[in-house]
C-alpha positions as CSV (number, residue, x, y, z in Angstrom):
1,X,42.2,-23.1,46.5
2,X,42.2,-20.0,44.4
3,X,44.9,-21.4,42.1
4,X,42.7,-24.6,41.6
5,X,39.6,-22.6,40.7
6,X,41.6,-20.3,38.3
7,X,42.9,-23.7,36.5
8,X,39.6,-25.1,36.3
9,X,38.1,-21.9,34.9
10,X,41.0,-21.7,32.2
11,X,40.2,-25.4,31.3
12,X,36.4,-24.4,31.0
13,X,37.0,-21.5,28.6
14,X,39.6,-23.6,26.5
15,X,37.1,-26.2,26.2
16,X,34.2,-23.6,25.2
17,X,36.5,-22.0,22.6
18,X,37.4,-25.4,21.0
19,X,33.5,-26.1,20.9
20,X,32.9,-23.0,18.9
21,X,35.7,-23.3,16.6
22,X,34.8,-27.0,15.8
23,X,30.9,-26.5,15.4
24,X,30.2,-22.7,15.1
25,X,29.5,-22.7,11.3
26,X,28.3,-26.1,10.6
27,X,24.9,-24.9,9.1
28,X,25.9,-21.7,7.5
29,X,24.3,-20.8,4.1
30,X,25.9,-18.1,1.8
31,X,23.4,-15.4,0.6
32,X,24.7,-16.2,-2.9
33,X,23.5,-19.9,-2.4
34,X,19.7,-18.4,-1.7
35,X,17.0,-17.6,-4.3
36,X,16.1,-14.1,-2.9
37,X,12.5,-13.2,-4.0
38,X,12.3,-9.5,-4.4
39,X,8.7,-9.3,-5.7
40,X,5.7,-11.4,-6.5
41,X,2.8,-10.9,-8.9
42,X,-0.4,-13.0,-8.8
43,X,-3.0,-13.4,-11.4
44,X,-5.8,-15.7,-12.3
45,X,-4.8,-18.3,-14.6
46,X,-6.5,-17.9,-18.1
47,X,-9.4,-20.2,-18.4
48,X,-8.8,-20.8,-22.1
49,X,-5.2,-21.8,-21.5
50,X,-5.0,-23.1,-18.0
51,X,-2.1,-25.4,-17.7
52,X,-1.8,-28.6,-15.8
53,X,-0.2,-28.4,-12.3
54,X,3.2,-29.8,-11.8
55,X,1.8,-31.9,-8.9
56,X,4.5,-31.2,-6.4
57,X,1.9,-31.1,-3.6
58,X,-0.9,-33.4,-4.8
59,X,-1.5,-36.4,-7.0
60,X,-4.4,-35.6,-9.2
61,X,-5.6,-32.3,-10.8
62,X,-9.4,-32.8,-9.9
63,X,-9.5,-30.5,-6.9
64,X,-12.2,-28.2,-8.7
65,X,-10.1,-24.9,-7.7
66,X,-9.1,-22.0,-9.9
67,X,-5.7,-21.9,-10.6
68,X,-3.4,-18.8,-10.2
69,X,-0.5,-17.6,-11.9
70,X,2.6,-16.4,-9.9
71,X,5.4,-14.3,-11.1
72,X,8.4,-14.2,-9.0
73,X,11.3,-11.7,-9.5
74,X,14.5,-13.4,-8.2
75,X,17.8,-11.5,-7.2
76,X,20.8,-12.5,-9.4
77,X,23.8,-12.4,-7.0
78,X,26.3,-10.0,-7.8
79,X,24.0,-8.2,-10.5
80,X,21.7,-6.0,-8.3
81,X,23.1,-2.4,-8.8
82,X,23.7,0.0,-6.1
83,X,22.5,3.0,-8.3
84,X,21.0,3.9,-11.8
85,X,22.6,2.0,-14.6
86,X,24.7,4.2,-16.9
87,X,25.2,1.5,-19.6
88,X,28.6,0.6,-18.6
89,X,30.0,-2.4,-17.0
90,X,31.4,-2.4,-13.4
91,X,30.7,-3.4,-10.0
92,X,26.9,-3.3,-10.1
93,X,26.6,-5.8,-12.7
94,X,26.9,-3.9,-16.0
95,X,24.3,-4.4,-18.6
96,X,23.3,-7.8,-17.6
97,X,19.8,-8.5,-15.9
98,X,20.1,-8.2,-12.3
99,X,16.7,-10.3,-11.9
100,X,15.6,-13.4,-13.1
101,X,11.7,-13.7,-13.6
102,X,10.0,-17.2,-13.2
103,X,6.5,-17.8,-13.8
104,X,4.9,-20.9,-12.1
105,X,1.0,-21.9,-11.6
106,X,-0.8,-23.4,-8.6
107,X,-4.2,-24.1,-6.9
108,X,-2.9,-21.7,-4.0
109,X,-0.1,-19.3,-3.2
110,X,1.4,-22.2,-1.2
111,X,1.0,-24.7,-4.0
112,X,2.6,-22.1,-6.3
113,X,5.5,-21.4,-4.3
114,X,6.3,-25.2,-3.9
115,X,6.2,-25.5,-7.6
116,X,8.6,-22.6,-7.8
117,X,10.8,-24.4,-5.5
118,X,10.9,-27.4,-7.9
119,X,12.1,-25.3,-10.8
120,X,15.1,-23.3,-9.0
121,X,18.2,-25.0,-7.6
122,X,18.7,-22.6,-4.4
123,X,16.2,-22.7,-1.5
124,X,13.9,-19.8,-1.9
125,X,13.5,-16.9,0.7
126,X,10.8,-14.4,1.1
127,X,12.8,-12.4,3.8
128,X,13.6,-9.8,1.0
129,X,10.0,-9.6,-0.4
130,X,9.3,-5.9,-0.6
131,X,6.5,-5.7,-3.4
132,X,3.6,-7.8,-3.9
133,X,1.2,-7.1,-6.7
134,X,-2.4,-8.8,-7.0
135,X,-4.5,-8.3,-10.0
136,X,-7.8,-6.6,-9.6
137,X,-9.5,-9.8,-10.6
138,X,-8.0,-11.7,-7.7
139,X,-8.6,-8.7,-5.4
140,X,-12.3,-9.0,-6.3
141,X,-12.4,-12.5,-4.8
142,X,-11.9,-13.4,-1.2
143,X,-8.2,-12.9,-0.2
144,X,-8.5,-15.1,3.0
145,X,-6.3,-17.8,1.7
146,X,-3.5,-15.5,0.3
147,X,-3.5,-13.5,3.5
148,X,-3.5,-16.5,5.7
149,X,-0.2,-18.0,3.9
150,X,1.5,-14.6,4.2
151,X,0.5,-13.8,7.9
152,X,1.6,-17.2,8.9
153,X,5.1,-16.9,7.0
154,X,7.8,-15.6,9.4
155,X,9.7,-14.4,6.4
156,X,7.2,-11.7,5.1
157,X,7.8,-8.5,6.7
158,X,4.8,-6.3,7.7
159,X,6.5,-3.4,5.9
160,X,6.0,-5.2,2.5
161,X,3.9,-3.2,0.0
162,X,0.7,-5.1,-1.4
163,X,-0.7,-3.2,-4.4
164,X,-3.7,-4.0,-6.5
165,X,-3.2,-3.5,-10.5
166,X,-5.6,-2.6,-13.2
167,X,-4.9,-5.5,-15.6
168,X,-2.6,-8.3,-15.2
169,X,-0.2,-7.9,-12.3
170,X,2.5,-9.9,-14.1
171,X,3.3,-6.9,-16.5
172,X,4.8,-5.0,-13.6
173,X,7.5,-7.6,-13.1
174,X,8.7,-6.4,-16.5
175,X,8.9,-2.6,-16.4
176,X,12.1,-0.9,-17.4
177,X,12.3,2.3,-15.7
178,X,15.4,4.5,-16.5
179,X,16.0,5.4,-12.9
180,X,16.4,1.9,-11.4
181,X,17.3,-1.6,-13.0
182,X,15.3,-3.5,-10.7
183,X,11.6,-3.3,-11.2
184,X,10.8,-4.1,-7.8
185,X,13.1,-1.7,-6.1
186,X,11.7,1.2,-8.5
187,X,8.0,0.3,-7.3
188,X,9.3,0.2,-3.7
189,X,11.0,3.6,-4.1
190,X,8.0,5.1,-5.9
191,X,5.6,4.3,-2.9
192,X,7.9,5.4,-0.1
193,X,8.6,8.7,-1.8
194,X,5.0,8.9,-2.3
195,X,4.4,8.7,1.5
196,X,7.1,11.1,2.1
197,X,5.6,13.8,0.0
198,X,1.9,13.4,1.1
199,X,0.7,11.5,-2.1
200,X,-0.1,8.2,-0.3
201,X,-0.6,6.9,3.1
202,X,2.0,4.5,4.6
203,X,-0.4,1.7,3.9
204,X,1.9,-1.4,4.2
205,X,0.7,-5.1,4.3
206,X,0.6,-5.0,8.1
207,X,-1.6,-1.8,8.3
208,X,-4.1,-3.6,5.8
209,X,-4.1,-6.6,7.9
210,X,-4.7,-4.5,11.1
211,X,-7.5,-2.7,9.3
212,X,-9.3,-5.7,8.1
213,X,-9.3,-7.5,11.4
214,X,-11.2,-4.6,13.1
215,X,-14.9,-4.6,13.1
216,X,-15.0,-0.8,12.7
217,X,-12.8,-0.5,9.7
218,X,-12.1,-1.8,6.2
219,X,-8.9,-1.9,4.4
220,X,-7.5,-0.2,1.3
221,X,-4.6,-0.9,-0.9
222,X,-2.9,1.2,-3.5
223,X,-4.3,0.9,-7.0
224,X,-1.8,1.2,-9.7
225,X,-1.9,1.3,-13.5
226,X,1.0,0.8,-16.1
227,X,1.6,3.6,-18.5
228,X,3.7,2.7,-21.8
229,X,6.5,0.4,-20.8
230,X,8.4,2.4,-18.0
231,X,5.6,4.4,-16.2
232,X,3.7,3.3,-13.4
233,X,0.5,5.4,-12.1
234,X,-0.9,5.4,-8.5
235,X,-4.3,5.4,-9.9
236,X,-6.2,5.6,-6.5
237,X,-7.4,3.6,-3.6
238,X,-8.6,0.1,-4.0
239,X,-11.0,-0.2,-1.0
240,X,-12.4,-3.3,0.6
241,X,-15.7,-4.9,2.1
242,X,-16.3,-8.4,3.1
243,X,-12.6,-9.1,2.5
244,X,-13.1,-8.3,-1.2
245,X,-12.1,-5.4,-3.3
246,X,-15.3,-3.5,-4.1
247,X,-14.3,-0.3,-5.8
248,X,-11.5,2.3,-6.3
249,X,-11.1,6.0,-6.3
250,X,-9.4,8.5,-8.6
251,X,-5.9,9.9,-7.5
252,X,-7.4,13.3,-6.4
253,X,-9.7,11.5,-3.9
254,X,-6.4,10.1,-2.1
255,X,-5.7,13.5,-1.0
256,X,-9.3,14.0,0.3
257,X,-9.0,10.6,2.1
258,X,-5.7,11.9,3.7
259,X,-7.2,15.1,4.8
260,X,-10.3,13.4,6.5
261,X,-7.6,11.2,8.2
262,X,-5.6,14.4,8.9
263,X,-2.4,13.0,7.6
264,X,0.5,15.3,6.8
265,X,2.1,16.5,4.7
266,X,-0.2,17.8,2.1
267,X,0.8,16.6,-1.3
268,X,-2.0,17.5,-3.7
269,X,-2.9,20.7,-5.7
270,X,-6.2,21.2,-7.2
271,X,-6.9,23.5,-10.3
272,X,-10.4,24.8,-10.4
273,X,-12.0,27.8,-12.3
274,X,-13.0,30.7,-10.1
275,X,-16.0,32.8,-10.9
276,X,-14.2,35.9,-10.4
277,X,-10.6,35.1,-11.0
278,X,-10.5,32.4,-13.5
279,X,-8.5,29.2,-13.5
280,X,-6.6,29.0,-10.1
281,X,-4.2,26.5,-8.7
282,X,-4.1,25.9,-5.0
283,X,-1.6,23.4,-3.2
284,X,-2.7,21.9,0.1
285,X,0.4,22.0,2.6
286,X,-1.0,20.8,5.9
287,X,-4.2,18.8,6.8
288,X,-6.0,18.5,10.2
289,X,-9.1,16.9,11.2
290,X,-11.2,16.0,14.3
291,X,-14.0,13.7,14.5
292,X,-17.1,14.0,17.0
293,X,-19.5,11.2,17.4
294,X,-23.2,11.7,18.5
295,X,-26.0,9.4,19.0
296,X,-29.2,11.0,18.0
297,X,-32.4,9.0,17.7
298,X,-30.7,5.7,18.3
299,X,-28.3,6.1,15.3
300,X,-24.9,7.6,15.2
301,X,-24.0,10.6,13.6
302,X,-20.3,11.8,12.8
303,X,-19.3,15.5,12.5
304,X,-15.8,16.0,10.8
305,X,-13.9,19.3,11.2
306,X,-11.3,19.4,8.6
307,X,-8.7,22.4,8.4
308,X,-6.6,23.0,5.2
309,X,-3.6,25.2,5.1
310,X,-2.9,26.0,1.5
311,X,-1.1,28.3,-0.9
312,X,-1.9,29.9,-4.2
313,X,0.3,28.1,-6.7
314,X,-0.9,29.4,-9.9
315,X,-3.1,32.3,-11.2
316,X,-3.7,31.9,-15.0
317,X,-5.9,35.0,-15.5
318,X,-3.4,37.9,-15.6
319,X,-6.4,40.5,-16.2
320,X,-7.7,40.2,-12.5
321,X,-5.0,40.2,-9.5
322,X,-5.3,38.7,-6.3
323,X,-3.9,41.4,-4.1
324,X,-6.5,41.9,-1.2
325,X,-7.7,40.1,2.0
326,X,-10.9,40.1,0.6
327,X,-10.2,38.6,-2.7
328,X,-8.4,35.6,-0.6
329,X,-11.3,35.0,1.4
330,X,-13.4,34.8,-1.9
331,X,-10.8,32.2,-3.2
332,X,-11.0,30.3,0.2
333,X,-14.7,30.1,-0.1
334,X,-14.7,28.9,-3.6
335,X,-12.0,26.4,-2.7
336,X,-14.0,25.1,0.1
337,X,-16.9,24.3,-2.0
338,X,-14.8,22.4,-4.5
339,X,-13.1,20.5,-1.7
340,X,-16.4,19.6,-0.3
341,X,-17.6,18.0,-3.4
342,X,-14.4,15.7,-3.6
343,X,-15.0,14.7,0.2
344,X,-18.7,13.9,-0.5
345,X,-17.8,12.0,-3.4
346,X,-15.6,9.7,-1.5
347,X,-17.9,9.2,1.4
348,X,-20.9,8.4,-0.9
349,X,-19.0,5.7,-3.1
350,X,-17.5,4.0,0.1
351,X,-21.1,4.1,1.7
352,X,-22.6,2.6,-1.4
353,X,-20.0,-0.2,-1.2
354,X,-20.2,-0.6,2.6
355,X,-16.5,0.1,2.9
356,X,-15.6,2.1,5.9
357,X,-12.0,2.9,5.0
358,X,-12.1,5.9,7.3
359,X,-12.2,3.5,10.4
360,X,-15.3,5.6,11.7
361,X,-16.6,2.5,13.4
362,X,-13.8,2.3,15.7
363,X,-14.6,6.1,16.8
364,X,-18.2,4.7,17.3
365,X,-17.0,1.9,19.3
366,X,-14.6,3.9,21.5
367,X,-17.2,6.9,22.3
368,X,-20.3,5.2,22.4
369,X,-19.5,1.7,23.7
370,X,-23.1,1.2,25.0
371,X,-24.4,1.7,21.4
372,X,-21.8,-0.4,19.8
373,X,-22.2,-3.5,22.3
374,X,-25.8,-3.5,21.7
375,X,-26.2,-3.2,17.8
376,X,-22.7,-4.5,16.4
377,X,-22.1,-8.2,16.8
378,X,-20.0,-8.8,13.6
379,X,-18.1,-6.8,11.2
380,X,-20.9,-7.1,8.5
381,X,-23.1,-5.4,11.0
382,X,-21.2,-2.3,10.9
383,X,-20.6,-2.3,7.0
384,X,-24.4,-2.4,6.8
385,X,-24.7,0.5,9.2
386,X,-22.1,2.4,7.7
387,X,-24.0,2.5,4.3
388,X,-26.8,4.6,5.9
389,X,-24.4,6.5,8.2
390,X,-25.0,10.4,8.6
391,X,-21.7,12.5,8.1
392,X,-21.7,16.2,8.5
393,X,-18.6,17.9,6.9
394,X,-17.0,21.1,8.4
395,X,-14.3,22.5,6.3
396,X,-11.8,25.5,6.9
397,X,-9.5,26.5,4.3
398,X,-6.9,29.2,4.9
399,X,-4.5,30.4,2.0
400,X,-1.3,31.4,3.8
401,X,1.0,32.2,0.9
402,X,0.3,33.8,-2.6
403,X,3.6,33.4,-4.1
404,X,6.2,36.1,-5.4
405,X,4.8,39.4,-6.8
406,X,6.4,40.7,-10.0
407,X,7.7,44.2,-10.1
């Protein structure tokens, strides 16, 4: 009985192995046979030179929709380098271009991607899409169709970066940085290192979608600008209201936003002129914030408590020394006044544009649910209420380090 069972088991295992050998790789697709899209740039097609559609997804061009221009950066197999180029040929592809840049037009992003597939031989894949750049002109229109296509596509990672560009987005697909031969990978590295150094929040496309789906919060994206042919500047936060971009901050206000959100590490220095000690540079090392919600006379009031741990990086005036506790306290008071102005500037401009990028509505919903349920029935209700919201700021500054002393 046992012998018969063993023989049947052996026969079953043999048939299973034979089935795997005969049919295991019938649908394989080598990576060299895939068109891997690393980056996309989306612009509005110029009205004066709007081309005709290739009619891949439709018959006639009378759809009465504005056309978009999509610039795709496709990896060339065997040429994507593992490190910076030194101008020598080798395993990293040598001096050959590691990417292929293709421009297509369409009425929607899905239409444009179908037109892209019609122009390349290999099947396109977005599984390695890491950077998506949209022009400010596109961002100031409704992004509903664009986000819908990306969210429905299972190949798009939620850790992809979506950025808003000053001017045309296609120009960033042609940057030539010395530190990286692939423009998309350079932009990706720039954003990831900005997060590590406290220069920018980890605002991936999934985080943006999550913020936009909440009634009590609005989304924001990195706002970038090109400098010369090789440099890219993180110019500020592009903030949204009603699904559209409504404004942008300056770079120093990114640090103020991160301080109000309590995001570490601190990554921004502030240069200001002290009344007593002259020009002073103070570096913010750590940030802490706490939010309290109160309902006063039927309206919510927000109280922010923000604590900044800082260090004295530079003191330009050599005639006056900062060598006592009292002098440090004086500097802390002056720095606090300057920081308050920056915080207030961010609050004022976002309230004017009805863009709650701080997520204060979610705090109101959590701590005052009765008020929220009775007054807020849609996201636009909170956006209107945010424009008149009362926000109090309480800022503490502590200078922990003053640098080295010359002897």
